[in-house]
N, C-alpha and C positions, 0 to 999 in steps of 0.2 A: 233557365226554365226548360224542362224536358218537353220533348215533342208531345208526349201523352197528355200534357196539360192543355192542349187545344180544346176549347169548349165545344159544346154541341152546336151552337149557332153563334158564330163569332162576329160576323161583320155587320149585320143589320144594314147591308148595302145591296145594291142591285146585282152584285157579283156573289153568287151563293158560295158558301163554304163547301168544299168537296166532302160528301158524306162518307166516302170510302176511307177517308183519312182519319175519321173520328174513332175514338176508342169507346164511345158511349154505346149502350145497348138497352133494348127494351127489357123490362122486367115484369114478372108476375102476370104475363099475358094481358097487360093493360096498355094504356097509351103512355105510361111513364117511361122516361129515359133515365139512365143512371150514369154518372161520370165519375171515374176513379179520381180525377183531379180535384173534384169538389171535396171529397173526404179528406184530402191532404191539406187543403188551404182554407176551408170554411171557418175553422175555429180561430186561426190567427187573424183572418180578415175581420171576423166578428169582434174581436178584442179592439181593433182599431176603430171600427164603426161605432162601438159603444162610446168612445171618446168623441169622435168628430161629428156624430149625429145626435149627441146628447140633447141639443136644443131644437132639433128638427121635429117635424110633425108628419110630413107627407113626402115619401121618397118615391121617385120614379127610377126603376132599374132598367137600363138598356141592355139589349142582347142577353136576355135572361136564360137562354139555352134550355137545358133540361128542366129548370125550375127548382132544382135542389138548393141553390144558394138562396133563392127567395124564401123558400120554406124555412131554412135554418135561420136566416136573418130576421124574418118576421117573428119567429118563435122566440129568438133571443133578444129582440128589441120590441117588446109589447107596447111601448108608448108611441110607436110609429104606425102609420098606414103605409104598407109596402105595396107598391104598384109594379108588378112585373110586366115586361113587354118583350116582343121579339118580332122579327120580320118573317120568320119561318112558320108556316102552318103546322109543321110537325112539332116544332118546339112549343107552339101555343097549346097544342093538344096535350103535350107532356106536362106543361105547367098547370093546366086546368085539372089534369088527373091527380097530380101531386096535391093540389089545393083541396080537391074533393076528398082525397084519402086522409089528409091530415086534419082538415076542418079548422085551420088556424083563423081566428076571428079577424085579425088585422092584416091578413093577406088577401089582396083584392084579386078579382078575376083578371086574367091577363088580357092585354090589348095588343093589337097589331101595330107595330111601329117600325118603320124603315127610316133610319136616320136621314137618308138622302131624299125621302119623299115628304109630303106635307105631314107635319106632326099633328096628332089628335090634340084637342084642347084638354089638357090635364093640368090640374093645380099641383104644384110641388114646391118644396123649399130645399130639396136636395136631389141630386142626380148621382147615380152610381153606375159605373161601367167597368166590368171586370173582364180582363183579357179581350178587349175590343180593338184597341187602336192599332195593334201590330198585326191583326188578322183582318185588315180592311185597307182599302186605298187611303192615301193621306187625305183626300177630299172628305172622307167620313169624319176624320178628326177635326178638320176645319169647320164642317157643318155642326158637329157636336158643340164646339166652342161657341159658335154663333148662336145656336139655340139656347145653350146654357146662359149666355149673357142676356138673352131676351127673356127667358122664362124665370130665372131665379130671382128672388127678392134680395134686398140688402142683407148681407151676411149669409145668404144661401150657399150651400156646399156642393161642389163637384168632386166626387171621389173616383179616382182611377187606380186600377191595380194591374200590374203586369211587369214584363221585363223592359228595361230601357238601357240605352247607351248614355254614357256621361262624357261630355267633351269629345264627342265623336268616336269614343272607344267603348267596346263591349266590357262589361264588368266581370265576365267570367267566360272561359272557353265554351261552356255549355250553352250560354246565350249566343255566342258567335255561331256555333253549329246550328242552333235553332233558327237563327236569322237566315242562314244559307238554305235550310230546309223550307222555310216559309217562302222565300223568293223563288225557289224551284217550283213551288206549287202555283204561285202567282207573283209575277214580277212587281206588282204594286203593293204587296204586303212587305212587312219587315219590322224589326225592332227599331223603335224611333229614338232619336236624340232627345233627351229630356229637356235640354235647353230650348230646342225648337218648339216642343210642345208648350213650354212655359210662355214663350214669345207669342204663340198663337192664342193662348188663353188671355194674355194681357191685352192683345188687340181687341178682345171682346169684353173687357171690363172685369176680368177674373184675375185675382192676385194669388200667387202661391202662398199657401199657409204653412205647409210642412211636407217633407219627404221622409218616409219611414222605411227603413230597411226591413225586408221580409224574407222568410225562408226561400230556398231554391233560387236565389239571385233575382228575386222580384222586388218591386217597390210599391208602396202605397203613396200616391201623390194626391194631395188635398189642396183644392183651390176654394177661395171664397169670393163671392160677388161684391 
């Protein structure tokens, strides 16, 4: 995963993502942010979501960042109500502006949500987190799994996207370099072992459904309640 794929608002934790490291930029003199990474991965992620969210109705997206993923997925999955969220006020402004600009009927107004704080009461049968768990402390992943186990109904979906190690080893030299870069920015960040993530999910009643190879040495990891 290249360093430029770091999203606008990554961690939804009490430790903010360094804005100077981001490649996103404001556009059209509005509140909208634009991320080059989104243009590269949104279509391949959407194809996976069409399959894994086919039976879902209400999706809560964590760490929605600029809001571009939310716009693209809500437009491509009109059977869903797509609820974006983020801990960053700047990200929330961007999401709201993208929503106002596009006028997509099934894209809901963004809500403030910090994974490590009290979660707002939101109904959902699917959770989506893109590029979250490697750009946040491990305790964010643990809390995410705890809340997913609490909130999701039977057969509810947790979808994760990003780079992972397998059996303690990086899957590509680029991911290893990305891991070093992440840890240089924050020693609590880093590419996670997928086996450890699966174990944490299982402790909270979530079972691995499938792992899908994605471009740029990323994975789609799907759990079900």
